[in-house]
N, C-alpha and C positions, 0 to 999 in steps of 0.2 A: 809824628810821633804819635803813639795807641792814647786812644780814650784812654783816662783815668777810669778806675773802678769805683764805684757808689761807694762812702765810705760807710761803715758802720760800729757801732758803739757797743763798747762792751765792761765787763768787770773781772777782776784778777784780785784773788784774794790771797793777802799775805798775813802771817799771823792775829788772824780775823780781822785784818782792815782791808778794805775795800778800796782797791787803785781804782780807778775810771779809766780808760782809753776809746782812741779812735782807731781805727784801721783801714787802709786803701789795701783792702787782699790784693795778692798776688802769689805764683806759686812758684819757690824761690826763695833767695837770699833775704832778711829784714835789714831795713835800717830802721833804727831804733833811734825817735827824737824825743829829748828831754828838755820840756820849757823851763825857765826859770820862777821865779818869785816874782818877779818885781816888772812881766811884760804880760797884762792882760791876768792877772791873778792863778797864772800859768795854765789859763783856757788852752785849750788844744787848734782854734778852730784858726788861730792868726797864722798857724801852719800850713795849710788846707792849700795855697799854692805851689811851696814845695813839697808836697806829700804828692801833689798829684802830676808837677812836672817829674816825678822821680817813680813815676807809679810803673812806667813800662819796664823798669831794669829792676826796681824793688818791691816787695810788700813792703809799706810804709806802716810805723804804728806811732804813735805818739801819748806815752804813759804820761798821766798825770798825777805828780808824786803828792804822798799824804798832805794834807793840811790846805793841799789847792783847790782848784776851782772843779767840786763835784767828785774827788776823792775824801776818805776819812778823813778825819780829822780827828788826830790820835798820837797825845805824846808818849814818848819827850821824841821831841823832833833832834835827836843828837845825828852828826854827818855818817855816822855808822848804820843808821837806820836808813837813811838814803840810800847807800851803796847796797845794803840786803836787799833793799826792793826792789831793784834795779838787778841783782843775782837772780831773785828766786822768779823775774818774770823771765828773764835770758834761759835758764835751765829748764823754764815751761816751752819755749820755744825748742829746746834739742839740739840748738848747733850753732855753732859762731852767727854774732852778727855785727852789722855796723853802725854803731853808736853818732849822732850828734848831739850833743850840749850846749843851748846857749845859755849866757849868763850863771846864775846860779847853776842852772841846769848842769851848763858843762864842769864846776866844780866836782857833781854829783856822776858826769860822765868818764872825769878824769879820774878821781878816786874809782871806779870801776876798771877803769882800765890797768889803773895800778895792782889790782889783784891777783897773785898771780895762779888763781883758780877760774880768772876772767876768763869770758870769749869772745873779745871784741875784736874784728879782722881790721877796720877801719877805724880811725878815732878822728871826729871833725868837733873842735871847741869854737864856738862862735861868741867873739867878745867878749871872752872871761876876763875879771881882776882878779889879779894875785891877792892872796887873801895874806893880810898881817902884815907883808915883808916892807919894813922899814917905817913901819906906821904906828901913832899912837891906839893901845891895843884896848881902849874902851869901847863898850857896849855900842853898837848903831844902833837904827831904828828905819823900817821903811816906811817910807814914804806913807802916814797916816791920812788920806785928803778926802772927802766926801763932793759929791757935784748934786743939782738938783734934780737934775735927770742926767738918763743915758747920752743922750744928743748933746748934750753940754761937753761931756768928755772926751765924746766922738772927735767932736770942732778942733776942740785943746788937743789933742793926741793928733791931729790930720796935721796941724802946725807944727806942736813938739817933735814929732818923731820924725819928719818928712814923707810921710805916707806919699807914695806913686797910684797914680789914679789904678793899674793894675790892680792894687793889693788893697784897694778900699772897701772890696767889700769882706774882705779877709779882717780889716780894724774893726768892722759893726760889727760880725758875727763873733769875734774875741770878745770886744766889749759887752753884748748882750748874754753872754756863755760867761764872763770872766767877772764879772759883779753881781752884788746883792742889794735888796734894799732895806735898810735901817728902818727903826720901828720909826725912827725921827721923820723919815718920808725920805731920807736922802739916798746915794746910791754911792756905796762901794766896793770898794776889790773885793772876792769873794775865795779870802783867803781867812786860815783860823785866826784871830787875835794874837794867840800866842807868839806867830810866827813873825808880826808886827811890830811886836813889845822889842823885843832886840834879838840884836844879832852878833855874837860873838862866839869865840873858839871853846867847843866843845855842846854848840846848837847846830843847824844844819851849815853854818859855815866852818870850811874845816880850817886848821892851825897850819903853820908851817911843815909841817910833814909831810903835807899834800904835795910841796915842791920841792922835798928832801928826795921823796922816793922818784919825782917823776922818769929817770933815767933807767924805772926799774919797765916801764910801758915798751912793751912787747910791740904793739898796734900801729899798723902807719899811721900817721897822724900830722893833721893840716887843724890850723890854727887860723883864724879869718877875723881880722882887726880893722874896726873903724879906722880913719887917718886919725880923727884926735883921738885917739888910744894913747893912755901915757905911758904904757909899758912894750912897745915895741920890741926895743933891743933888751928887754930881760926875757922875753919870750924866745926870741930869737936865739939866747945864750941857755935855754932850758931844752928847747925841741930843735935846732938848728937852723941856719938864716932860709935853707927851702921848705922849712916846713908852715913858716909866716907866711899869708898875704895878707898886702894890707887892700882896702877894698874904698876905693877913694866915693866920698861923699854919702858914706854909708853913716847911720842913726846906730847908736847900741841896738836899737828893736829891728835888726838888719832884714828879718825875712819880709817886714814893710817896707822901709826904707830901699830895698835895694835887691827886691825879689829873681830878677832874673839873672844878675850876678852871682846871686846865692846859688841859685837852682845851676846855673854854668860850673860854677867851681866845684859842688859838691858830687855833679854827675862825671866831670874831667875826673876827680880826684877816685872815686869811688870803682870809675872803669880801667882807671889808668894801667 
């Protein structure tokens, strides 16, 4: 496998909002990674392992969505606005891209792939949760926690997320980048507080229309779920049994708990 390119940071401005990205450059097709809100504040650096593993066959870009680590904090955070941000970035690339979304980032990648004007060649959804289906639709709240030190958080996540040794450096880099210090000296996620207050239809979380339009996706699709995920069968109904792969012993933050398996499945799918 070729040595990965040196990553470089950049900014992409859409409607006055500056979106941060990290790129592993290479000539040719782009793999666009969309991190979610709940894993390291949307930091791109927890994705370094996958980016380096794929850089011999793809230019890799991790796009940090508005309200997340290092991108602009700009309301309103409605679902359609996140889709528009992805669409604007893909238009700037000027050609079809492959898109991988994780957690809430999978919702936004999924929504973009449903856009008839979108340019998604391959779509990879990493451990998404179906929005609102069969649930009480009361607002939910992101975990609002703070830690005395970044080291305390790193130690907690190593255990809770089942981080493997090969991904430990990416965990550390993600925490360093994805947290910030509060006035009281404690550390918390580097997210706009508005995103932490509530998640409901009409904000950055989609409604049931996302599921209803899933049959409209033209892109080849792969859904990667942890074995503890509660909706295996529902995803098979939506995307077909062959499109859904259950990753044994994986945590929700799959890029840190099962990095080799994630890279293998991503590569095989994109190159098939």
